N, C-alpha and C positions, 0 to 999 in steps of 0.2 A: 451411397456415394454418387454424386453427380459429376459428370465429365464435361469440361468446358468445350470440348469439340462438339457436343450435342446441342449447344446453346448459340443463340444469336445475341451478340453484345449490344445492349442499348446505349444510347448517349448517356455518358456520365453527367451528373448534375451537382452543383454546389449546394451545400446546406449549411445550417449553423454549426454542424459538427465536422464539415469537411466535405470531401468529394464522395459521392455515393456512387458505387459501381453497381450497375444492374445488367442482368441477363434475362433472356426469355427462352423458355422451353416450349417450342411450337408444337410439338408432338403431345405433351401432356398438359399444355396450357398452364404453365406455372411461371411465376416471377421469381427470380433469385436475386437476392440483395446482399451486399456488403459494403459498409461505409469505411472510408479510409482517409487518413490525412494527405496522403498522396500515392500515386501508383507504385513508386518505388519502394516506399517504406512498408506498405501493406499493414499499417497500424489500424486495427478495427475497433470500432466503438461499441460500448455496451448496449447501444440503442437497439441493435437487432435482436438481442436477447429479450429486451423489454417488450418488443413487438409480440413475440411468442407468448410471453406471460400475460400481457394485456388481452391477447386473443382467448386464453384459457379463462381468465377472469371474467371476460365478457360473456362468454358462453355459460359460465356458472351463474352469472348475473341475470341471464335471461335476455341478453341482447344479440341480435344477429350480427356476427362479426365475420369477416373473411378470415378462413383458416390460415394459420401461420405455424411453421415448425422449423427447427434447426436441423441443418444437414451439412455435409462435407462437401466441398467443391475441389475436385482434382484439376488443378491448373497445370501442373507438370509433376514428374516424379519427385522433385524437390520442393514442391509447394502444394500443400493441401490446406485449404483454409475453411473456418466456420462461416456458414452463410445462412441467412433467413429466407425460407422459402414460403410462397403464398400462392393460393389458387387464384386464377383469373375468372371472377365471377361473371364477366361478360362473355365467356366462352360457353356459358350454359345454353342448352338448346332452345329454352324458352325466352331468352334474353332478346328484347326489342331494341331499346336505346337507352342512353343515359346522358346526363348533363350535370356540370358541376354546380354548386350553389352560386359560385361567383358569376357564371354565365347567366343563370336565371336572374340574379339580381340586377345584372347590366341590362338585360332585356327589359325588366320591369321598371327599374329606376337607374338611367344612365349615370346619375351622380350618386356615388356611394355615400350612404347615410351613416349616422352613428350605430353603435352596436345594438342598442335596444331596438331601433327601427329596422335593423337587418333581421332581427328575430321576428319582429312583427310581420315583415314582408314574406319571409319563408314560411311562417306558421300559418299564413292566411290561405293557403291553397286548400287545405281540408283538415278536419280534426285528426284524421290519421296521420298526416304529416306533422301536425303539431305534437301528438304523442310520440312520434318517432324522434323528432328534434329533442323533446324533453327527456326521453330516455337516453339519448346521446349525451346531453348535458350531465345527466346522473352519472353515466359511465365515465365520462372525462373527469367529473369530480372525484369519483371513486379511485381512478388511477392517477390523478393529478397530471393530466395531459396539458402541456403548455404550448402546444402548437397545432391545435385544430383550426386551421385557416379554412377559408371558403373554397379552396381548391381540393381539399381532401374531405369534403362533404358532397356526396353525389346523390342524385334523384334518377329513378329509372321509371319507365313506362311499363305498366302491366295492363294490357287491354286499353281502356279509356282513362285509367287511373295513374296518377303521378304518386310514387311513394319513395320513401327514403331508401337508398341502396345499402347493401350490407356495409358495416363500418369497416374502414381500412385505414392504414398509416397511423397507428397508434403508438409508435415506438418512443415518441418524445414524452415519456411519461415515467412513473414508478421510479422518480429520483435519478433519472438519467441525466439531468442537468447537474448532477454531483458525479462527475465521471470517475473520481479516484477515491480510494478509501480514506485519503487524509481529508477530503471534502466531507465525507459522511461522518467522520470522527468530529469534525467541527460542528456539524448539524446536531449530532447527538449530545455534545457537551455544552452547546450554547443554549440555554434553557429558553431565552426568548425566541430565537429562530426556531428551535424545536416545536414550541407551541404554535408559532405562526404557520409552520408547514404541516405538521402532523395533527394538530388539534383544531385549529381555527381555519384551515384552508385559505389562509391569506397568501395565496400563491398565484402565479400568472396563468390567466386563461386568455384565450384569443377570439373565440367565436363571437359571443354575444355580451361579454363584459370583460373588464380588465382583470378580474380576480374571481376565482371559483367560489369564494364565500358569498359574492354577489350574484354570480351567474346562476347558482342553484335556487335563488329566490324566484326565477322566472318559471319554474317548473310547476305544472299544474297537477292536481291530485290523481288524475287518471293514469299519469306515467308511473307513479309509485305502486299502483295496483298491478302494472304490466311487468314489473321486474321481480327477481327472486329476493324476498326480503327474509328468508329463512336460512341464510347462509351461516354455517358455523365457523369459528375461528380457525378450527383445524383444517377445513376445506381450503382456505387461503394458504395455509402452511403447506398443505400437500402439493399445491400447484407450484409454489415457489421452490420447494425442496427438489423438484424434478430438474432444476436447472443448476444444481450444486457444482457441476463440471464448469460452468461458465461464470459464476459469480461468487464472490468471497462470502464467508459466513457473516461478516459485518453487513454487507449489502442485503443478504437474505433477511437478516434480522430487522433491518430498517424498512424493506419493502413490506414485510408482514406487518409491522407495526402501523405503517401508512394505511394499508388495506383495512386492517381492523378498525382503526380509528375513523377513517373516512366512512366506512360501512356503518358504524355506530352513529355517526352524524346523519346519514342518510335515513336511518330508521326514526331518528328524532324528528327530522324534517317531515317525514311521512305522516306523523301524529299531529302535526300542527294544523 
């Protein structure tokens, strides 16, 4: 249990899903986040849970991801809410500095270019950065992240090197754009939409292409050898089942199906 009196409230921010309420635990260097439609209603979105599932999937996949977990926030005796908690990777003792991909791009080319050119600009720093970006693309393909914009890709300095920071802010994924079970029922029953989403990955991406099925074509061979290609279906199921308290049986079923199908596609792409 986390107590609100131990936290510093950060500025709330608008997002595609409503107002995001955020706090910071300065003693333990933790971010606490809950998204709501408004402060009075306290209606929380499924995206916080997807953030935690995405972290566990990324860890299994062999990606360096900022840890996320669910907890309870005690606001008052009458109000205890579910929140998503994450570590502040910048609080590490060896942290030097970081910069967003957007800032790097603006320094390098003041006029924002098209998405394929953005990919070329960012991956030109070094082969290590290119492999890191390619692994990020594979991860976002796997979890169907539809909101990986340039502000939630960061780079950090280690000595004289620039490397990709641990991945964060992956909650806009895993079918969170289908917020209610009625939406998932439609997805499940509409054969064409089901294949577009689950099989062919004809879904929105944001970083380096408009669609995941196109973005994955940018990935070089080296990145495939640096991710875990030996994941069993049961391992995805075990991760999703941990969150049964928060999500419906239908949502669990659909997320597991998405992960299994997308991972199968990644294995196919790795052999081309």
